[in-house]
C-alpha positions as CSV (number, residue, x, y, z in Angstrom):
1,X,-22.6,-95.0,103.3
2,X,-20.4,-92.8,105.9
3,X,-16.8,-91.6,104.7
4,X,-14.0,-93.2,106.7
5,X,-12.6,-90.9,109.5
6,X,-9.8,-88.5,107.8
7,X,-10.7,-89.2,104.4
8,X,-12.2,-86.6,102.0
9,X,-14.8,-87.1,99.1
10,X,-13.0,-88.0,96.1
11,X,-11.8,-85.0,94.1
12,X,-12.2,-82.4,96.9
13,X,-8.2,-81.8,97.5
14,X,-7.6,-81.0,93.7
15,X,-8.1,-77.7,91.9
16,X,-11.1,-77.3,89.6
17,X,-10.5,-79.0,86.3
18,X,-6.9,-80.6,87.0
19,X,-6.5,-83.3,85.0
20,X,-3.5,-84.9,87.3
21,X,-1.9,-84.4,90.3
22,X,-2.7,-81.3,92.4
23,X,-2.1,-77.4,91.1
24,X,-1.8,-78.7,87.3
25,X,-4.0,-77.1,85.3
26,X,-5.8,-78.9,82.7
27,X,-5.0,-78.0,78.9
28,X,-7.8,-76.2,77.1
29,X,-6.2,-77.0,73.5
30,X,-6.6,-80.3,71.9
31,X,-3.5,-82.2,70.0
32,X,-5.5,-81.2,67.3
33,X,-6.1,-77.9,68.0
34,X,-2.5,-76.9,68.9
35,X,-1.3,-78.5,65.5
36,X,-3.7,-76.1,64.1
37,X,-2.5,-72.6,65.7
38,X,1.3,-73.8,65.1
39,X,0.1,-74.1,61.4
40,X,-1.8,-70.6,61.3
41,X,1.5,-69.1,63.1
42,X,3.6,-71.0,60.7
43,X,1.9,-69.6,57.5
44,X,2.5,-66.0,58.9
45,X,6.4,-66.6,59.3
46,X,6.5,-68.2,55.9
47,X,4.5,-65.2,53.9
48,X,6.9,-62.9,56.3
49,X,10.4,-65.1,54.6
50,X,9.0,-64.9,51.2
51,X,8.8,-61.1,51.6
52,X,12.2,-60.8,53.0
53,X,14.0,-63.3,50.5
54,X,12.4,-61.2,47.7
55,X,14.2,-58.1,49.0
56,X,17.4,-59.9,49.4
57,X,17.8,-59.5,45.4
58,X,17.9,-55.8,45.7
59,X,15.4,-55.2,42.8
60,X,14.0,-52.5,44.2
61,X,17.0,-50.3,44.5
62,X,18.3,-52.2,41.2
63,X,15.1,-50.7,39.4
64,X,15.4,-47.0,40.9
65,X,19.4,-47.2,39.7
66,X,18.1,-48.0,36.3
67,X,15.8,-45.8,36.0
68,X,18.1,-43.0,37.3
69,X,20.2,-43.7,34.7
70,X,17.8,-43.3,32.0
71,X,16.7,-39.9,33.2
72,X,20.1,-38.7,33.3
73,X,20.4,-39.7,29.9
74,X,17.2,-37.9,28.5
75,X,17.8,-34.7,29.8
76,X,20.0,-33.1,27.1
77,X,17.2,-34.4,24.6
78,X,14.4,-32.6,26.6
79,X,16.6,-29.4,26.8
80,X,17.2,-29.4,23.3
81,X,13.3,-29.9,22.7
82,X,12.6,-26.6,24.7
83,X,14.8,-24.7,23.2
84,X,13.8,-25.5,19.4
85,X,10.2,-24.2,20.8
86,X,11.5,-21.0,22.0
87,X,12.1,-21.1,25.7
88,X,15.1,-19.6,26.4
89,X,15.1,-19.3,30.1
90,X,16.9,-21.7,32.8
91,X,20.3,-20.6,32.0
92,X,21.9,-23.4,33.9
93,X,20.0,-26.2,32.7
94,X,22.8,-27.4,30.4
95,X,25.6,-26.9,32.6
96,X,23.4,-29.0,35.5
97,X,23.0,-31.8,32.8
98,X,26.2,-32.1,31.9
99,X,27.5,-32.3,35.7
100,X,24.9,-35.4,36.1
101,X,26.1,-36.9,33.1
102,X,29.8,-36.7,34.0
103,X,28.9,-38.1,37.8
104,X,26.6,-40.7,36.7
105,X,29.0,-43.5,35.3
106,X,31.1,-43.4,38.6
107,X,27.7,-43.3,40.7
108,X,26.5,-45.9,38.6
109,X,29.5,-48.3,39.3
110,X,29.6,-47.7,43.0
111,X,26.3,-48.7,43.5
112,X,26.2,-51.6,41.6
113,X,29.3,-53.2,43.1
114,X,27.7,-52.2,46.3
115,X,25.0,-54.2,45.3
116,X,26.6,-57.5,44.2
117,X,28.7,-57.4,47.5
118,X,25.4,-57.2,49.8
119,X,23.7,-59.5,47.8
120,X,26.8,-61.8,48.9
121,X,27.0,-60.6,52.3
122,X,23.4,-62.3,52.8
123,X,23.6,-65.5,50.9
124,X,24.8,-67.2,53.7
125,X,22.3,-66.1,56.3
126,X,19.8,-66.5,53.8
127,X,20.4,-70.4,53.8
128,X,20.7,-70.2,57.2
129,X,17.1,-69.0,57.8
130,X,15.3,-71.5,54.9
131,X,17.3,-74.3,57.5
132,X,15.5,-72.9,60.3
133,X,12.0,-72.5,58.3
134,X,12.4,-76.3,57.0
135,X,12.8,-77.3,61.1
136,X,10.1,-74.8,62.2
137,X,7.5,-76.3,59.7
138,X,7.6,-79.4,62.2
139,X,9.1,-78.0,65.5
140,X,7.3,-75.5,67.2
141,X,9.6,-74.6,69.9
142,X,11.7,-73.2,66.7
143,X,9.2,-70.6,65.5
144,X,10.5,-68.1,68.0
145,X,14.3,-68.3,67.0
146,X,13.0,-68.1,63.1
147,X,10.7,-65.0,64.3
148,X,13.6,-63.5,65.8
149,X,16.2,-64.3,62.7
150,X,13.8,-62.7,60.3
151,X,13.6,-59.4,62.1
152,X,17.0,-59.1,62.1
153,X,17.4,-60.1,58.5
154,X,14.6,-57.7,57.5
155,X,16.4,-54.7,59.6
156,X,19.9,-55.7,57.7
157,X,18.3,-55.9,54.1
158,X,17.0,-52.3,54.9
159,X,20.1,-51.1,56.4
160,X,21.8,-52.5,52.9
161,X,19.4,-50.8,50.7
162,X,20.2,-47.2,52.3
163,X,23.8,-47.9,51.9
164,X,23.3,-49.0,47.9
165,X,20.8,-45.6,47.3
166,X,23.3,-43.2,49.1
167,X,25.8,-43.9,46.7
168,X,23.3,-42.3,43.9
169,X,20.7,-40.6,46.0
170,X,22.2,-36.9,45.2
171,X,22.0,-37.2,41.5
172,X,18.4,-39.0,42.0
173,X,17.0,-36.0,43.8
174,X,19.1,-33.3,41.3
175,X,17.8,-35.3,38.3
176,X,13.9,-35.3,39.8
177,X,14.5,-31.5,40.4
178,X,15.8,-30.7,36.9
179,X,13.0,-32.8,35.3
180,X,10.8,-31.0,37.3
181,X,11.7,-27.6,36.0
182,X,11.7,-29.0,32.7
183,X,8.0,-30.5,32.9
184,X,6.9,-26.9,34.1
185,X,8.3,-25.4,30.8
186,X,6.7,-27.9,28.4
187,X,3.3,-27.6,30.3
188,X,4.0,-23.8,29.7
189,X,4.9,-23.7,25.9
190,X,1.8,-26.4,25.7
191,X,-0.3,-24.5,27.3
192,X,0.6,-21.1,25.0
193,X,0.2,-23.3,21.7
194,X,-3.4,-24.1,22.6
195,X,-3.9,-20.5,24.1
196,X,-7.2,-18.1,22.8
197,X,-4.5,-15.5,23.0
198,X,-1.4,-14.3,20.9
199,X,1.9,-12.9,22.3
200,X,3.4,-9.9,21.5
201,X,6.2,-10.7,18.6
202,X,9.0,-9.4,21.2
203,X,6.9,-11.3,24.3
204,X,8.2,-14.6,26.0
205,X,6.5,-17.0,28.3
206,X,8.0,-17.2,31.6
207,X,5.6,-19.5,34.1
208,X,2.2,-20.9,33.8
209,X,-0.3,-22.5,36.8
210,X,-3.7,-23.7,37.0
211,X,-5.5,-21.1,39.2
212,X,-9.1,-20.1,39.7
213,X,-9.9,-16.2,40.0
214,X,-12.1,-16.2,43.2
215,X,-12.3,-12.6,43.8
216,X,-14.5,-12.7,40.6
217,X,-18.4,-13.5,41.3
218,X,-18.5,-16.5,38.5
219,X,-14.9,-17.6,40.2
220,X,-13.9,-19.3,36.5
221,X,-10.8,-21.8,36.4
222,X,-8.2,-21.5,33.8
223,X,-4.8,-20.6,33.7
224,X,-2.3,-17.9,35.0
225,X,0.4,-17.0,33.0
226,X,3.5,-15.1,33.5
227,X,5.6,-13.8,30.5
228,X,8.4,-11.2,30.2
229,X,5.7,-8.4,30.0
230,X,2.2,-9.5,31.4
231,X,0.2,-11.1,33.7
232,X,-2.9,-12.9,31.7
233,X,-5.9,-14.9,33.2
234,X,-7.8,-17.4,31.0
235,X,-10.5,-18.9,31.8
236,X,-10.4,-22.8,30.3
237,X,-13.0,-24.8,31.9
238,X,-15.5,-27.5,31.0
239,X,-19.2,-26.2,31.4
240,X,-22.2,-28.4,31.7
241,X,-24.5,-27.5,28.3
242,X,-27.1,-30.2,29.0
243,X,-28.9,-31.9,32.0
244,X,-30.8,-35.0,32.8
245,X,-31.9,-35.2,36.6
246,X,-29.0,-33.5,37.9
247,X,-26.6,-35.4,35.8
248,X,-24.6,-33.6,33.5
249,X,-24.8,-35.3,29.7
250,X,-23.1,-32.5,27.5
251,X,-20.2,-30.2,28.6
252,X,-18.6,-27.5,26.2
253,X,-14.9,-26.3,26.9
254,X,-15.1,-22.5,27.5
255,X,-11.6,-20.5,26.8
256,X,-11.6,-17.2,27.2
257,X,-9.1,-14.5,28.1
258,X,-10.4,-12.4,30.9
259,X,-7.9,-9.7,31.7
260,X,-4.2,-9.3,31.1
261,X,-2.2,-6.6,32.7
262,X,1.4,-5.4,32.6
263,X,3.6,-7.2,34.6
264,X,5.0,-3.6,35.8
265,X,1.6,-2.7,36.8
266,X,1.8,-4.9,40.1
267,X,2.1,-2.4,42.6
268,X,1.3,-5.1,45.3
269,X,1.4,-8.8,46.3
270,X,-0.6,-10.7,49.1
271,X,0.3,-14.2,49.5
272,X,-2.1,-16.1,51.8
273,X,-1.8,-20.1,52.7
274,X,-5.3,-20.9,54.2
275,X,-4.9,-24.0,56.4
276,X,-7.7,-26.5,56.1
277,X,-8.5,-29.6,58.0
278,X,-7.5,-32.9,56.4
279,X,-6.7,-31.1,53.2
280,X,-4.1,-29.6,51.4
281,X,-3.7,-25.5,52.2
282,X,-5.5,-23.2,50.0
283,X,-3.1,-20.9,48.3
284,X,-4.2,-17.7,47.6
285,X,-2.6,-15.2,45.8
286,X,-4.0,-11.2,45.7
287,X,-2.7,-9.1,42.9
288,X,-3.1,-5.3,43.4
289,X,-2.8,-3.1,39.9
290,X,-1.1,0.8,39.9
291,X,-3.6,1.1,37.2
292,X,-6.6,-0.2,36.1
293,X,-8.0,-0.2,32.2
294,X,-10.7,-2.0,30.4
295,X,-8.3,-5.1,30.3
296,X,-7.4,-5.3,33.8
297,X,-9.2,-5.3,37.4
298,X,-8.1,-3.4,40.2
299,X,-7.2,-6.3,41.9
300,X,-7.5,-10.0,41.6
301,X,-7.2,-13.0,44.2
302,X,-6.3,-16.3,42.5
303,X,-6.4,-19.6,44.1
304,X,-3.2,-21.6,42.9
305,X,-2.7,-25.0,41.8
306,X,-0.1,-27.4,41.8
307,X,2.4,-24.6,43.0
308,X,2.7,-22.2,45.9
309,X,2.3,-18.2,46.5
310,X,6.0,-17.5,47.2
311,X,7.2,-19.5,44.1
312,X,4.9,-17.2,42.4
313,X,5.5,-13.9,44.3
314,X,9.5,-14.6,43.3
315,X,9.0,-15.0,39.7
316,X,6.6,-12.0,39.3
317,X,8.9,-9.9,41.3
318,X,12.1,-11.0,39.2
319,X,9.8,-10.2,35.9
320,X,9.2,-7.0,36.9
321,X,12.4,-5.5,38.1
322,X,14.1,-7.1,35.1
323,X,16.2,-9.8,36.7
324,X,14.5,-12.8,34.8
325,X,16.6,-11.5,31.7
326,X,19.7,-12.7,33.8
327,X,18.3,-16.3,33.0
328,X,18.7,-16.2,29.6
329,X,20.7,-18.7,28.3
330,X,23.4,-18.2,25.5
331,X,22.0,-19.5,22.4
332,X,25.1,-19.4,20.3
333,X,23.8,-16.2,18.3
334,X,20.7,-17.7,18.0
335,X,18.0,-14.7,18.5
336,X,16.8,-15.2,21.8
337,X,13.6,-13.2,22.8
338,X,14.3,-10.2,25.4
339,X,11.6,-7.6,26.0
340,X,13.2,-4.4,24.6
341,X,13.2,-0.7,25.9
342,X,10.8,1.8,24.5
343,X,12.4,4.0,21.8
344,X,10.6,6.9,23.5
345,X,8.3,7.1,26.5
346,X,4.7,9.5,25.6
347,X,4.2,11.7,28.5
348,X,1.9,14.1,27.4
349,X,-1.9,13.0,25.5
350,X,-1.7,13.8,21.9
351,X,-5.7,14.1,22.3
352,X,-6.2,16.6,25.3
353,X,-2.5,17.7,26.0
354,X,-2.7,16.1,30.0
355,X,0.0,14.6,31.4
356,X,0.2,10.6,30.9
357,X,0.6,8.8,34.0
358,X,3.9,6.7,34.6
359,X,5.0,3.6,32.0
360,X,5.4,0.4,33.7
361,X,7.3,-2.5,32.2
362,X,5.6,-4.6,30.0
363,X,3.1,-1.7,28.7
364,X,2.3,-1.1,25.2
365,X,-0.2,1.8,25.5
366,X,-0.6,4.5,27.8
367,X,-3.9,5.3,29.0
368,X,-4.8,9.3,29.4
369,X,-6.9,10.0,32.9
370,X,-8.5,12.6,31.4
371,X,-9.8,11.8,28.2
372,X,-9.2,8.2,28.0
373,X,-7.2,7.8,25.2
374,X,-4.7,5.1,24.9
375,X,-1.1,6.2,23.7
376,X,0.9,3.8,21.7
377,X,4.4,3.3,23.1
378,X,6.9,2.8,20.4
379,X,9.7,0.1,20.8
């Protein structure tokens, strides 16, 4: 049947997919789908509110405050334990610990007062946010306002945490630095207690670090010791003694003093930090010795771990030049291990009469370059 003149076929004047009048797009989300989408968004916002509301207790800041106080109070005991074990360097430790203890009560009280104040400031905002959450559970249009409120609240809490932390951050940082120095000294004494060698009666440990002797063909791993007289490298590593199908089933600890040299014979030091992609820098320290003996190589390149080259270069220089003695603590009359000066320095070999080489700090004998006789130095 022909269409009346001036009329169009049904639907020809409507946009494709239209459900109602012209220009009105048809919704592709059913009521049930819209409800599910709202629930997903609401759950996400609710999880964020739970996280932010937990922050409102400022428990992380409070825990950090409590731990700082415990660390400060424990410094004296750790220092006293090190002194009783014979570590007499770190002359500033006692004074630094006293300063931290005297400063702490005031900073602690200031931090606690500010913490209570910040909690009170957020009480009203937290209640308002909780009410908004209740409304947003059933009113989808309220979600956006709730999200904005949570973002603002989260930023406010973060700023408040920084304000509270700023009252004791300096003490926390200084305490951590002192604790690090104490831990290094404790590791040194523990390593000396378990070493395969003994120190001389008037020799005292200064520092130690884990190291690998990379210039040696075997590249042994162990510990590099620095005393007020010598540098020593002790191999200390587990070696496989039995393997089954390329899997190690038995190990044995290899511990041996591979070389030692008077610190005064360190003629030159070359520090290098090799940069590696996606890895930590490789700290390499090359030591050049002015005298070679049966106990020490002509030079040694070591990879240091848990420290950096410049720290060790500075330590070796302070010991070599005798400046390390200025860091000895006054033990109130108790005996402190100080490297003594030689009573006399031999200049001529008693065996062949040749002139002996120069004597450096830490040397116990002088090797004769002509006949090989080791001439003892009397202290």
